[in-house]
GULO-66609 format. One record per residue (C-alpha): residue number from 1; x, y, z. Coordinates in Angstrom, 2 decimals, padded with zeros to 5 digits, m for minus. Example, Ala and Ser with C-alpha at 12.3 -4.5 7.8 and 13.67 -1.06 7.14 Angstrom:
GULO-66609
<titi num="1" x="012.30" y="m004.50" z="007.80"/>
<titi num="2" x="013.67" y="m001.06" z="007.14"/>
//
This chain:
GULO-66609
<titi num="1" x="006.57" y="m022.19" z="m007.18"/>
<titi num="2" x="006.91" y="m018.46" z="m007.15"/>
<titi num="3" x="004.64" y="m016.27" z="m005.21"/>
<titi num="4" x="002.86" y="m013.25" z="m006.74"/>
<titi num="5" x="003.01" y="m009.57" z="m005.88"/>
<titi num="6" x="m000.04" y="m007.39" z="m005.23"/>
<titi num="7" x="000.11" y="m003.58" z="m004.95"/>
<titi num="8" x="m002.79" y="m001.93" z="m002.87"/>
<titi num="9" x="m003.05" y="001.75" z="m004.06"/>
<titi num="10" x="m005.52" y="004.57" z="m003.53"/>
<titi num="11" x="m006.00" y="007.80" z="m001.83"/>
<titi num="12" x="m005.26" y="008.48" z="001.77"/>
<titi num="13" x="m008.18" y="007.46" z="004.02"/>
<titi num="14" x="m009.49" y="004.90" z="001.63"/>
<titi num="15" x="m008.72" y="002.16" z="004.20"/>
<titi num="16" x="m005.98" y="000.33" z="002.53"/>
<titi num="17" x="m004.15" y="m000.75" z="005.68"/>
<titi num="18" x="m007.52" y="m001.93" z="007.24"/>
<titi num="19" x="m008.33" y="m003.97" z="004.17"/>
<titi num="20" x="m004.84" y="m005.47" z="003.95"/>
<titi num="21" x="m004.96" y="m006.37" z="007.71"/>
<titi num="22" x="m008.30" y="m008.19" z="007.07"/>
<titi num="23" x="m006.95" y="m010.18" z="004.13"/>
<titi num="24" x="m003.78" y="m011.19" z="005.89"/>
<titi num="25" x="m005.90" y="m012.31" z="009.02"/>
<titi num="26" x="m008.05" y="m014.40" z="006.64"/>
<titi num="27" x="m005.12" y="m015.83" z="004.79"/>
<titi num="28" x="m002.00" y="m016.65" z="006.60"/>
<titi num="29" x="m000.16" y="m017.57" z="003.31"/>
<titi num="30" x="m000.44" y="m013.78" z="002.38"/>
<titi num="31" x="002.56" y="m011.74" z="003.47"/>
<titi num="32" x="002.11" y="m008.06" z="004.34"/>
<titi num="33" x="005.38" y="m006.36" z="003.18"/>
<titi num="34" x="006.66" y="m003.89" z="005.79"/>
<titi num="35" x="007.51" y="m000.40" z="004.62"/>
<titi num="36" x="010.16" y="001.96" z="005.92"/>
<titi num="37" x="008.74" y="005.56" z="006.30"/>
<titi num="38" x="010.24" y="008.71" z="007.30"/>
<titi num="39" x="007.75" y="009.54" z="010.10"/>
<titi num="40" x="007.39" y="008.88" z="013.61"/>
<titi num="41" x="006.03" y="005.47" z="014.40"/>
<titi num="42" x="002.20" y="005.31" z="015.02"/>
<titi num="43" x="000.93" y="002.78" z="017.52"/>
<titi num="44" x="m001.54" y="000.26" z="015.94"/>
<titi num="45" x="m000.40" y="001.49" z="012.52"/>
<titi num="46" x="000.49" y="m000.74" z="009.50"/>
<titi num="47" x="003.54" y="m003.00" z="009.96"/>
<titi num="48" x="006.39" y="m000.36" z="009.24"/>
<titi num="49" x="009.65" y="000.90" z="010.36"/>
<titi num="50" x="010.18" y="004.61" z="011.14"/>
<titi num="51" x="013.39" y="005.99" z="009.84"/>
<titi num="52" x="015.13" y="009.45" z="009.74"/>
<titi num="53" x="015.42" y="010.95" z="006.39"/>
<titi num="54" x="019.26" y="010.71" z="006.52"/>
<titi num="55" x="019.15" y="007.13" z="007.44"/>
<titi num="56" x="016.55" y="006.37" z="004.79"/>
<titi num="57" x="018.78" y="008.04" z="002.13"/>
<titi num="58" x="021.67" y="006.00" z="003.09"/>
<titi num="59" x="019.70" y="002.76" z="002.86"/>
<titi num="60" x="018.33" y="003.83" z="m000.50"/>
<titi num="61" x="021.79" y="004.58" z="m001.85"/>
<titi num="62" x="022.97" y="001.11" z="m000.73"/>
<titi num="63" x="020.29" y="m000.46" z="m002.80"/>
<titi num="64" x="018.38" y="m001.89" z="000.27"/>
<titi num="65" x="014.89" y="m001.16" z="m001.14"/>
<titi num="66" x="013.07" y="m003.08" z="m003.81"/>
<titi num="67" x="010.80" y="m000.12" z="m004.18"/>
<titi num="68" x="010.83" y="003.42" z="m003.05"/>
<titi num="69" x="008.93" y="006.67" z="m003.51"/>
<titi num="70" x="008.03" y="009.94" z="m002.21"/>
<titi num="71" x="004.51" y="011.10" z="m001.18"/>
<titi num="72" x="003.19" y="013.68" z="001.21"/>
<titi num="73" x="006.66" y="014.94" z="002.11"/>
<titi num="74" x="007.63" y="011.53" z="003.28"/>
<titi num="75" x="010.04" y="008.84" z="001.86"/>
<titi num="76" x="008.64" y="005.26" z="001.63"/>
<titi num="77" x="010.65" y="002.11" z="000.75"/>
<titi num="78" x="010.05" y="m001.57" z="000.92"/>
<titi num="79" x="013.21" y="m003.60" z="001.58"/>
<titi num="80" x="014.21" y="m006.21" z="m000.85"/>
<titi num="81" x="014.06" y="m008.81" z="001.99"/>
<titi num="82" x="010.33" y="m008.39" z="002.35"/>
<titi num="83" x="009.78" y="m010.24" z="m000.92"/>
<titi num="84" x="012.04" y="m013.15" z="m000.07"/>
<titi num="85" x="009.02" y="m015.38" z="000.69"/>
<titi num="86" x="007.88" y="m015.30" z="m002.99"/>
<titi num="87" x="010.67" y="m017.86" z="m003.77"/>
<titi num="88" x="008.77" y="m020.22" z="m001.61"/>
<titi num="89" x="005.43" y="m019.59" z="m003.21"/>
<titi num="90" x="004.19" y="m017.01" z="m000.71"/>
<titi num="91" x="002.18" y="m014.00" z="m002.23"/>
<titi num="92" x="003.31" y="m010.63" z="m000.94"/>
<titi num="93" x="000.99" y="m007.63" z="m000.73"/>
<titi num="94" x="001.96" y="m004.08" z="m000.08"/>
<titi num="95" x="000.56" y="m000.62" z="000.49"/>
<titi num="96" x="002.08" y="001.43" z="m002.30"/>
<titi num="97" x="001.65" y="004.52" z="m004.23"/>
<titi num="98" x="000.13" y="005.08" z="m007.63"/>
<titi num="99" x="002.98" y="007.25" z="m008.68"/>
<titi num="100" x="005.40" y="004.31" z="m007.90"/>
<titi num="101" x="003.38" y="001.79" z="m010.03"/>
<titi num="102" x="005.66" y="002.04" z="m013.09"/>
<titi num="103" x="008.72" y="001.36" z="m010.97"/>
<titi num="104" x="006.76" y="m001.65" z="m009.25"/>
<titi num="105" x="005.75" y="m003.02" z="m012.69"/>
<titi num="106" x="009.36" y="m002.80" z="m013.88"/>
<titi num="107" x="010.49" y="m004.80" z="m010.71"/>
<titi num="108" x="007.60" y="m007.21" z="m010.67"/>
<titi num="109" x="006.19" y="m007.83" z="m014.19"/>
<titi num="110" x="003.30" y="m009.96" z="m013.05"/>
<titi num="111" x="002.19" y="m007.35" z="m010.60"/>
<titi num="112" x="m001.61" y="m007.14" z="m009.96"/>
<titi num="113" x="m002.99" y="m003.90" z="m008.49"/>
<titi num="114" x="m005.93" y="m003.39" z="m006.19"/>
<titi num="115" x="m007.22" y="000.12" z="m006.23"/>
<titi num="116" x="m009.08" y="001.02" z="m003.08"/>
<titi num="117" x="m011.38" y="004.11" z="m003.23"/>
<titi num="118" x="m014.08" y="005.79" z="m001.18"/>
<titi num="119" x="m016.09" y="009.06" z="m001.59"/>
<titi num="120" x="m014.31" y="012.25" z="m000.57"/>
<titi num="121" x="m016.41" y="012.81" z="002.74"/>
<titi num="122" x="m015.43" y="009.33" z="003.83"/>
<titi num="123" x="m011.71" y="009.92" z="003.12"/>
<titi num="124" x="m011.86" y="013.28" z="004.99"/>
<titi num="125" x="m013.52" y="011.75" z="008.03"/>
<titi num="126" x="m010.98" y="008.78" z="008.01"/>
<titi num="127" x="m007.91" y="011.03" z="007.59"/>
<titi num="128" x="m009.22" y="013.25" z="010.47"/>
<titi num="129" x="m009.79" y="010.37" z="012.74"/>
<titi num="130" x="m006.15" y="009.18" z="012.40"/>
<titi num="131" x="m005.03" y="012.37" z="014.18"/>
<titi num="132" x="m001.68" y="012.22" z="012.42"/>
<titi num="133" x="m001.85" y="015.57" z="010.51"/>
<titi num="134" x="m002.84" y="019.20" z="011.08"/>
<titi num="135" x="m005.93" y="020.40" z="009.14"/>
<titi num="136" x="m003.87" y="022.00" z="006.43"/>
<titi num="137" x="m001.96" y="018.61" z="005.76"/>
<titi num="138" x="m005.24" y="016.65" z="005.71"/>
<titi num="139" x="m006.55" y="019.11" z="002.99"/>
<titi num="140" x="m003.43" y="018.70" z="000.98"/>
<titi num="141" x="m003.75" y="014.78" z="001.14"/>
<titi num="142" x="m007.26" y="015.19" z="m000.23"/>
<titi num="143" x="m006.39" y="017.64" z="m002.95"/>
<titi num="144" x="m003.22" y="015.59" z="m004.09"/>
<titi num="145" x="m003.07" y="015.11" z="m007.79"/>
<titi num="146" x="m001.80" y="011.67" z="m008.80"/>
<titi num="147" x="m000.79" y="010.41" z="m012.17"/>
<titi num="148" x="m003.23" y="007.98" z="m014.09"/>
<titi num="149" x="m002.77" y="004.34" z="m013.39"/>
<titi num="150" x="m000.26" y="002.91" z="m015.93"/>
<titi num="151" x="m001.15" y="000.67" z="m018.81"/>
<titi num="152" x="m000.25" y="m002.96" z="m018.30"/>
<titi num="153" x="m001.26" y="m004.33" z="m014.97"/>
<titi num="154" x="m004.68" y="m005.88" z="m014.36"/>
<titi num="155" x="m006.37" y="m003.48" z="m011.91"/>
<titi num="156" x="m009.29" y="m004.47" z="m009.45"/>
<titi num="157" x="m011.25" y="m001.64" z="m008.05"/>
<titi num="158" x="m012.62" y="m001.84" z="m004.59"/>
<titi num="159" x="m015.07" y="000.81" z="m003.12"/>
<titi num="160" x="m014.52" y="000.83" z="000.67"/>
<titi num="161" x="m017.39" y="003.10" z="001.71"/>
<titi num="162" x="m019.33" y="001.15" z="004.30"/>
<titi num="163" x="m018.39" y="m000.93" z="007.36"/>
<titi num="164" x="m014.91" y="m002.57" z="007.81"/>
<titi num="165" x="m016.56" y="m006.04" z="007.34"/>
<titi num="166" x="m017.99" y="m005.16" z="003.97"/>
<titi num="167" x="m014.78" y="m003.45" z="002.69"/>
<titi num="168" x="m012.82" y="m006.65" z="003.67"/>
<titi num="169" x="m015.30" y="m008.92" z="001.87"/>
<titi num="170" x="m014.96" y="m006.75" z="m001.18"/>
<titi num="171" x="m011.17" y="m006.79" z="m000.95"/>
<titi num="172" x="m010.97" y="m010.54" z="m000.52"/>
<titi num="173" x="m013.25" y="m011.23" z="m003.49"/>
<titi num="174" x="m011.11" y="m008.88" z="m005.66"/>
<titi num="175" x="m007.95" y="m010.46" z="m004.33"/>
<titi num="176" x="m009.33" y="m013.89" z="m005.03"/>
<titi num="177" x="m010.09" y="m013.01" z="m008.59"/>
<titi num="178" x="m006.65" y="m011.52" z="m008.99"/>
<titi num="179" x="m005.08" y="m014.68" z="m007.65"/>
<titi num="180" x="m007.05" y="m016.81" z="m009.98"/>
<titi num="181" x="m005.41" y="m015.46" z="m013.06"/>
//
């Protein structure tokens, strides 16, 4: 039995990590793939590994990443090893980028996409509450233009605009529907 891969995408501040954390807590068979990111570690953030840009480039050149992309001036990569549990039937979920979906689809043809959104005032408030960026960087995140979602994968849309509990319930319902196919 082979596990499936689920990409979670959406704008900054949509609550992707919060929803993934809720799903993983509710389903221990779901594995949250750890990303390598070229930024300082943030306590209590997603499961990730901070890397210097030069070290990231070396790892990328060595083919360590199953997926890699750039967004917001940072490099992101998911090590190949993070998908090893699929061979044992474990489903893998990762926080990705809409711009990296074509690459993810090529690597994982059965990829399902969970698109998390929220109204712009909600996004702005959440980004500010994180305290990771200056006001100019927060505005740039909100104004970022991203490509349209690619044709091919099934896409489940989740609006995460109320409480954490409601968002997680919506996310789990979409994930259950995606897994049923």
